[in-house]
N, C-alpha and C positions, 0 to 999 in steps of 0.2 A: 122795145126789148127789155123783159127781163130776164138777168142773169142776178145765179143761187151758185153756179160749177164755175173754176175755169181748172182746165191746161194747161201748166204754163213747161212749151221744154226748152232744155237752158236752163230750167227754174233752180238748179241749183253754184249759177257761177254768180259772177258778179252782180251786174244788171239784176240776178235772175231774184237775189234772196232778200235784195230791197224791193221787186216787188211786191213776192208775198208778204213781207210785212207787211206790206200797205192792204194788199187788198184782204188780209186774215183782220187789219184791221178794221175796215167795211164791212168788214160778215159776213165775205165772199165766203166758200172750201173751196180750195184751191189740191192740183193731185199734181205732183210731182215729177214727170219717173226721171233711174236714173239704176244704170250699171252695178251700183255698191249704194244701196241704198244705207246700210250701216254706218257708212262713214258720215253722213248729214242730217246727226240724231237732234242737229242745232235747229233744223229746219221742224222737226219735231213737237218743240213748242208750243209753235204756232196755234194756235187755233182754227180750225178746219183745214190743215196740210197736210191728205193721206203721201207718205213716199211710197213709189209704185216701183216697182226692181220689174228692168227692160235687159232682152240680152239686143236687139237691135231695133230697128226706127222703120223696118217698111211696112208697106201697108197696113196691110192685116195686125201686127203688133201692135200700131196709132188707132186702127177702128175700136182694141180695146181701150186702149185708151183716153180716147176719145167719148167713150158709150156712161151718155151721162152725163153728160158733161154741154155745159150754151153755149162756150166761146172755148178756140184758142189763141194762148200767143207765142208766136215762133218768134226765140230768142238766140237758136243755136246760127253761129258762124265765127268760123276762121282769121288767122290772120296771115297763119301761113301757111304756107302747105307744105304735102313733106314731096307728096310728085305734081305733076302735070293737073290729075286727075280732082284730087280733093277740091278745091275756090268750087269745083263744076257740082262734084257728089254733093257737096254737101248745101253749097247756095243756091244748089237750081236744080237739083232732084229732087234734094228731103220735103225740098216745096212744094215739089210737085205731085210726090206720097200723100203731105200737109194738108192738097188739098182733095184727092180723091178720095183719102179714109177720113176727112174730116164732114163729104160730102156726103160718105155711104155712115159715118153714124148721125146725120144730123145737124150736128154742127151748125147755130146762128148766124157767129160771128167769129171772124181769124184778125188778130196785129198782128203785124207783124214787125224783126226786126231790121231792117236796111240798110244805107249811112249816109251820110254826106257826098254827093257826087256819086253815089249808083250810079248806071250806065253804060245798058246793055250793049251800046254801040260809040258811046264819045268820055268812059270812063278808063283815064291813065295806068289804071293798071287790070294784072290779070285780076285779082277781088275785087275793084270796082265794074268793071266789065262782068261779073259773074255775080253780083251786091246788086246790080239794075237787072238781071236778067232773071231774079229768085224775082223780085220783086215787080217788074211785071207778070210771073207767073204766076204772083199769090194775085194778082186783081182780075185777069183773064183769065185761069183754070179755078177763081175760088165763086167770083162772080154768078157762078148759074143759081147757085147752094146763101153764098156766103155771104153774109156787110160784111167787105175788106176795111181794114185803112193800115196804111205802111207809116213808118218813124224814116226818118233821114238824118239824127244826130252824127256831130262832133263826136271830137275824143268827151270819154264819158270821163269821170273825176269822182269819187268817195273815197268812203272810210269802204280798204278794198280792194279799190281798181286796181290797173297794175299800170300806171300810166304817171303819173308820181312816186306812187313806190317806187317803182322802177325805176326811176332814175335816182331815188335818191340812194338804194343802196347803193345805184353808179357812182353819184361822187363821193357817197363814205370812206368805198371802198378806191377809188382811185388820192394819185400823190397831192394832184391842184389843178394839173393841165388836162384835160377832155375835151378830144379831136370834135367833135360837131360835125355832124354829116347835112345838106343842108339844112341852116341854118336861118337863113327869113321867113323858111316855109311858114304859113298860118297855118294858127288855130283858132277855133271861138270854143274854146270846152265848157261843154255845160251840167251840172251837178245832176248828177245818179237819180238824188229825194226827188229835181225838177220832172226829168225823163220818166219817173216810175207814176210821177202822178197825173202827166201826159198820156201814159197809160190808163192809169187808172178811169179818169175823166174821159177817155172817148167811151170807153165802154160799153156806155149805155147810151151817146152822141148822138142822134139818129143824124146832125149835122159833118160826121167826119167817114162818116160811109165813103168807100170809095172815092177816098181823095187819101196825100202823102203829103205830109207834114218832115218837116227841118223842123230840127231840137237844134237853138245855142244859145249857148249864156249869153250876159251883156257885155263881154268885152275880147276884142282882137286879139289877141297877142303872138310874135313869132316863139319861131323852139328856139331863140336864144333865149326869149325873157322868159319863155316856163322853167329853160333847164337853169339858169341864173337865181331865178326865187325858189327857184329845188335850195341849192344850195344856203339862201336866205335861210327859209326859212325850216334848216340842219341843223346850218352854227356850219357849216363848210365854203373856209372860202373857195373858192376856187378858179380857174382862166377856163375862159371858153378860148378856144381855138381854131373858126371856122372855117371847114370845108368849101373848098370852090364843086361844081359840078364832075368835074375829074376825077378829083377823093375822092366824093362823095358816093360816087358809083364805085368807083373803086375800095375803100369800104364794105358797100354792102360786099357785093362781090364777097370776098375776104369773110364779113360776122356772117352770111345766111349759110356759111357749113358748121359755124359753131355750134356747143350743146342748147340744144335750148332757141335754137337763128332767131338772136336779139336782136338782129335787123337785116331784112334782103333789100333782093334787088326791087324785089315786089316793093315792097316799102317801100325803096325810092320814088318809086315810079308814081305811086298815089299821093306822093309827097309836092311832085308836079304841080299839082289844082290846086289850091288852097283849102283848106277845110273854114268855111266859112258861112255862113245863113243869106241867102240876097234878103230875107222879108222879116218882119216881123212871126219869131218863133213860138216861143213858152207862152209872152203876151194874150193870147188871140185867146187862150184857158181861164182866163187870168191868176196866171203865178206870175208871181215877180222871182224874173232868172234869180239863181244865188254868183254872186260870184266865184271866184277862184279863193279871191284874200279871205271872204270870209269862210269858208271851208275850210280848207288846203293843211290849217295850224292847227284846227279843231282833230286833227288822224295825222295826222306828218308828226305832230311836233316837231322837235330838237332843243342842240343847244342856241340857236339861233332867236332874238330879240325876238319874231313871227310868233318863230314857237313855241316862246313862254307864253303871250297876252294873245295871240290870235284865239278866239273860241264858234265854236260850231255856232249858228243862230238858231239851227231847225233840225238836231237830227233824226235819223231819220230810228 
């Protein structure tokens, strides 16, 4: 299958920006929709990138976006919902619209971003259940007309992420003690550069058609370890006060009413399942996964020894 032009939904976000840069390096043309294209002038400097103004993502608008594109990549997702309908509207209904519009526009390839532990029937949170249902819909509804591949990453890190950067900001404003919910929750963080490499290699790889792939880094950490490491990188001495399940739930119930919803009860439920891959991840593409310690100091910086001397091995 020959791929020359790709529409990236969610292309102005964290993963999308890295992916657009990677595909531009490969000589592919990318169309990236945005309600405010004037805010993303940095993307225009990438060769072959077209920013398209959109008012909505209904089927008729998506069909116009997809016209002339050989592939569509869906990266749109939310971690927190403002009301009961948000998760379903973004993770399920939008996927239905994407597959309908893709069929009508003659798109032959669909890459879909899901999440580790996504399952319509067994997900521990509404986020994971809606992600699982949307992933199922991408494959069942898109199968007749498009070759579909879905990806299930653990937490994604890298320059511009909302994981290590968010904890760094929190720790810098904390006097020295941080109450941490679910301190023993386990994650297998994956570098954004490795994620976009998997996406780019799978575009034309027939072996990935109609398959689901987990994406993880080389090492498993507890949340406590990741927060402690963030403190080391930025040179901030902290004491972590790990909360038990009851206090973790209470913290989630309180913090979901704060501006920006830094932690919600649905987040708490998601963390009841370890975000860890069950088998081989990136090595099946010949990608050697990058570890947290070799990447994070290069963009987080700070006054700590790790922050001063850590280097980014393969920047995007």
